[in-house]
C-alpha positions in Angstrom: 122.1 -126.0 1.7 121.1 -122.3 1.4 124.7 -121.3 1.1 125.3 -123.7 -1.8 122.2 -122.4 -3.5 123.3 -118.8 -3.0 126.8 -119.5 -4.3 125.3 -121.3 -7.3 123.0 -118.4 -8.0 125.7 -115.9 -7.7 128.0 -117.9 -10.0 125.2 -118.1 -12.5 124.7 -114.3 -12.4 128.4 -113.7 -12.7 129.1 -116.2 -15.5 125.7 -116.3 -17.2 126.9 -117.0 -20.7 129.1 -119.8 -19.6 126.3 -121.2 -17.4 123.7 -121.1 -20.2 126.2 -122.6 -22.7 127.1 -125.4 -20.3 123.4 -126.2 -19.7 122.7 -126.3 -23.4 125.7 -128.6 -24.0 124.5 -130.8 -21.1 120.9 -131.1 -22.5 122.2 -131.9 -26.0 124.1 -134.8 -24.6 120.8 -136.6 -23.9 120.0 -136.6 -27.7 123.5 -137.5 -28.8 125.2 -139.8 -26.3 128.7 -138.8 -25.3 131.4 -140.5 -27.4 135.0 -139.9 -28.6 133.6 -137.9 -31.6 132.8 -135.1 -29.2 136.5 -134.2 -29.4 136.1 -133.6 -33.1 133.4 -131.0 -32.4 135.9 -128.7 -30.8 138.0 -126.5 -33.0 141.2 -126.9 -31.0 143.2 -124.6 -33.2 140.8 -121.8 -32.4 140.9 -122.6 -28.6 144.7 -122.7 -28.5 145.1 -119.5 -30.5 142.5 -117.7 -28.4 144.3 -118.8 -25.2 147.7 -117.7 -26.5 146.4 -114.3 -27.5 144.8 -113.8 -24.1 148.0 -114.6 -22.4 149.9 -112.2 -24.6 147.4 -109.4 -23.9 147.6 -110.0 -20.1 151.4 -110.1 -20.4 151.4 -106.7 -22.2 148.9 -105.2 -19.7 151.0 -106.2 -16.7 154.1 -104.8 -18.4 152.3 -101.5 -18.6 152.8 -101.5 -22.4 149.1 -100.7 -22.9 149.3 -97.7 -20.6 152.3 -96.3 -22.5 150.5 -96.8 -25.8 147.3 -95.2 -24.4 149.3 -92.1 -23.3 150.8 -91.9 -26.8 147.3 -92.1 -28.3 145.9 -89.5 -25.9 148.6 -87.1 -26.9 147.4 -87.3 -30.5 143.6 -86.9 -30.0 141.9 -83.9 -28.5 138.3 -84.9 -27.9 136.4 -87.9 -26.6 134.7 -88.2 -30.0 138.0 -88.4 -31.8 139.2 -91.1 -29.4 136.1 -93.2 -29.9 136.3 -92.9 -33.7 140.0 -94.0 -33.6 139.2 -97.0 -31.3 136.2 -98.1 -33.4 137.8 -97.9 -36.8 141.0 -99.5 -35.5 138.9 -102.6 -35.0 137.3 -102.2 -38.4 140.5 -102.0 -40.4 142.5 -104.5 -38.2 139.8 -107.1 -38.5 140.4 -107.2 -42.3 143.8 -108.6 -41.7 143.9 -110.3 -38.3 140.2 -111.4 -38.1 137.4 -110.0 -36.0 138.1 -112.2 -33.0 141.8 -111.3 -32.6 141.1 -107.6 -33.3 138.6 -107.5 -30.3 140.8 -109.5 -28.0 143.6 -106.9 -28.5 141.8 -103.6 -28.8 138.8 -103.9 -26.4 141.1 -104.1 -23.3 143.1 -101.3 -24.8 140.0 -99.2 -25.3 138.7 -99.8 -21.8 142.1 -98.7 -20.4 142.1 -95.5 -22.6 138.6 -94.5 -21.6 139.3 -95.1 -17.9 142.4 -92.9 -18.2 140.4 -89.9 -19.3 137.6 -90.6 -16.8 135.1 -91.6 -19.5 134.0 -95.1 -18.3 130.5 -94.1 -19.1 131.5 -94.4 -22.8 132.8 -98.0 -22.5 129.5 -99.8 -23.3 128.7 -97.7 -26.4 132.3 -97.8 -27.6 132.8 -101.5 -27.2 129.4 -102.2 -28.8 130.5 -100.2 -31.8 133.9 -101.8 -31.8 132.3 -105.3 -32.0 130.1 -104.2 -34.9 133.1 -102.7 -36.6 135.1 -105.9 -36.3 132.2 -108.0 -37.6 131.8 -105.6 -40.5 135.5 -105.2 -41.3 136.0 -108.9 -41.5 133.6 -109.0 -44.5 136.0 -107.0 -46.7 138.1 -110.0 -47.5 137.2 -113.7 -47.4 140.1 -114.4 -45.1 138.9 -111.9 -42.4 136.9 -114.4 -40.4 136.5 -118.1 -39.8 133.0 -118.2 -41.3 134.1 -116.5 -44.5 137.2 -118.8 -44.8 134.8 -121.8 -44.6 132.5 -120.4 -47.3 135.4 -119.2 -49.5 136.8 -122.7 -49.5 133.5 -124.5 -50.1 132.1 -122.2 -52.7 135.1 -121.7 -55.0 133.8 -118.1 -55.5 136.6 -115.8 -56.8 138.3 -113.4 -54.5 136.9 -110.4 -56.4 133.4 -111.8 -56.5 133.4 -112.5 -52.8 134.5 -108.9 -52.2 131.9 -107.3 -54.4 129.1 -109.6 -53.0 129.5 -108.1 -49.5 130.7 -104.6 -50.5 127.2 -102.9 -50.3 126.7 -104.2 -46.8 130.2 -103.0 -45.8 129.6 -99.5 -47.1 126.2 -99.1 -45.5 127.6 -100.4 -42.2 130.6 -98.1 -42.4 128.2 -95.1 -42.7 126.2 -96.5 -39.7 129.4 -96.6 -37.6 130.4 -93.0 -38.5 126.9 -91.7 -37.8 126.8 -93.6 -34.5 130.1 -92.1 -33.4 128.7 -88.6 -33.9 126.5 -89.2 -30.9 129.6 -89.2 -28.7 130.0 -85.8 -27.1 133.0 -83.9 -28.5 134.4 -83.0 -25.2 138.1 -82.0 -24.7 139.9 -84.8 -22.9 142.3 -84.3 -20.0 145.5 -86.2 -20.5 147.0 -87.9 -17.4 150.7 -87.4 -16.8 153.0 -90.2 -18.0 154.9 -90.2 -14.7 152.1 -92.0 -13.0 152.8 -95.2 -15.0 154.7 -97.8 -12.9 155.7 -101.4 -13.6 154.7 -103.6 -10.7 157.1 -106.6 -10.5 155.2 -108.2 -7.6 153.8 -111.6 -8.5 154.0 -110.7 -12.2 153.5 -114.2 -13.7 150.9 -115.0 -11.1 148.9 -111.9 -12.1 149.3 -112.8 -15.8 148.1 -116.4 -15.2 145.1 -115.5 -13.1 144.2 -112.5 -15.3 143.2 -114.7 -18.2 139.4 -115.4 -18.4 139.4 -119.2 -18.5 135.6 -119.2 -18.4 135.6 -117.7 -21.9 137.6 -120.7 -23.1 135.2 -123.1 -21.4 132.3 -121.2 -22.9 133.6 -121.8 -26.4 134.1 -125.5 -25.7 130.6 -125.8 -24.4 129.2 -124.1 -27.5 131.2 -126.3 -29.8 129.7 -129.4 -28.1 126.2 -128.0 -28.2 126.5 -127.1 -31.9 128.1 -130.4 -32.8 125.3 -132.3 -31.1 122.7 -130.0 -32.7 124.0 -130.9 -36.2 123.7 -134.6 -35.4 120.1 -134.5 -34.2 117.9 -135.9 -36.9 115.0 -133.4 -36.3 117.2 -130.4 -37.0 118.8 -132.1 -40.0 115.4 -132.8 -41.5 114.2 -129.3 -40.8 117.1 -127.7 -42.6 116.7 -130.0 -45.6 113.0 -129.0 -45.9 113.2 -125.3 -45.5 116.7 -124.0 -46.5 116.4 -124.1 -50.3 115.3 -120.6 -51.6 115.6 -119.1 -48.1 119.3 -119.2 -47.5 119.7 -115.6 -46.4 116.8 -115.9 -43.9 118.1 -119.1 -42.5 121.6 -117.8 -42.4 120.5 -114.9 -40.2 118.3 -117.1 -38.0 120.8 -119.9 -37.6 123.5 -117.5 -36.7 121.4 -116.0 -33.9 121.1 -119.5 -32.3 124.4 -121.3 -33.1 126.6 -118.4 -34.3 127.7 -117.8 -37.9 130.7 -120.2 -38.1 128.7 -123.4 -37.5 125.8 -121.9 -39.4 128.1 -121.6 -42.4 129.1 -125.2 -42.2 125.5 -126.3 -41.6 123.8 -124.4 -44.4 126.5 -125.2 -47.0 125.8 -128.9 -46.5 122.1 -128.4 -47.6 122.3 -125.8 -50.3 124.6 -124.8 -53.2 123.3 -121.2 -53.3 126.6 -120.1 -51.7 126.2 -116.4 -52.4 123.0 -116.2 -50.4 124.5 -118.2 -47.5 127.5 -115.9 -47.5 125.2 -112.8 -47.2 123.0 -114.5 -44.6 125.8 -115.6 -42.2 127.7 -112.3 -42.5 124.8 -110.0 -41.7 123.6 -112.7 -39.3 126.7 -112.1 -37.2 124.8 -109.0 -36.0 122.0 -109.5 -33.5 122.3 -111.7 -30.4 125.3 -112.2 -28.2 125.8 -115.7 -29.7 125.4 -114.6 -33.3 129.2 -114.3 -33.6 131.9 -115.6 -31.4 133.4 -112.1 -31.6 130.3 -110.7 -29.8 130.9 -113.1 -26.9 134.6 -112.1 -26.7 133.8 -108.4 -26.3 131.0 -109.1 -23.7 133.3 -111.3 -21.6 136.1 -108.7 -21.6 133.8 -105.9 -20.5 132.1 -107.9 -17.8 135.4 -109.1 -16.5 136.3 -105.5 -15.9 132.9 -104.1 -15.0 130.4 -106.7 -13.7 127.9 -104.0 -13.1 127.7 -103.2 -16.8 126.2 -106.6 -17.6 122.6 -105.7 -18.2 123.3 -102.3 -19.7 125.8 -103.7 -22.1 123.5 -106.4 -23.3 120.7 -103.9 -23.8 122.8 -101.3 -25.7 124.7 -104.0 -27.7 121.5 -105.8 -28.7 119.6 -102.7 -29.7 122.4 -101.4 -31.9 123.0 -104.8 -33.5 119.3 -105.3 -34.3 119.0 -101.8 -35.8 121.9 -102.5 -38.2 120.7 -106.0 -38.9 117.3 -104.7 -40.0 119.0 -102.0 -42.1 121.2 -104.6 -43.9 118.2 -106.9 -44.5 116.5 -104.0 -46.1 119.6 -103.5 -48.3 119.5 -107.1 -49.3 115.8 -107.0 -50.3 116.3 -103.7 -52.1 119.2 -105.1 -54.1 117.5 -108.4 -54.9 113.8 -107.7 -55.3 113.4 -104.1 -56.3 114.6 -104.5 -59.9 
């Protein structure tokens, strides 16, 4: 019995986000009895795309493609600060086009490899935290940059230009925050490893690709979809939102995002209020904060912990502090723009 308890405890420690998500999903099933509609909760398109991209990334990693690209990059930059700036703003600009989730799935493993190559693993936590923020901010630039903005763009019928201008002040302030944060990285000259060390290992290639994918991340998403779907169908929460949302859309957008993430928060709030501009602001800046505030946050965390389990607590601490600081700054920007004139 003690062995089972120890194994369960160790598994919980290793896969804490998946474990908590599963527990929440399980508890919610007591309020909304399991039924075939559970399948509709899950965004299968997101799950399938996520799984395909993860396989592609593992495929490229095992082909040593990432290592070759990392060497090319390291030949272009001269200091650790330049490298981090490049890695962070690659996530920012790429998320405008390929969404925040996809940007992080591709570039976080790339960044971890690059920092390991120059013996700067100590910069991984700070860099990935900034990359995650950058992806969540970059996806604000266009309404097609993230799932939550696609939802709101479709529902609100706000023009493309108006959507862009609505979030522009928050993008600009966040961009400055990212630049200033990167300046804290030491500007140390990097030592470039020799390209001749790169070797393609053909042994058990497809097996390594298959088992390299983090399937618990997929299961975590499914558990969260079930929990969120049930939450939306619990009368207490439905009544609560109807009573308190009107006139407080930004506040509730931020709060709801911290608990159920900004994609379902967008769907939830837009069903109770027509003040779409405020909801858009709330769910976008609400993507900053907790690990669950945006699915992108969860993706970065899982990738880092998959590589460095010992980083778990430190990553959560650094990530949360940086996110909360920027969230407070952006809330101040909102109140300044809306209540100071």
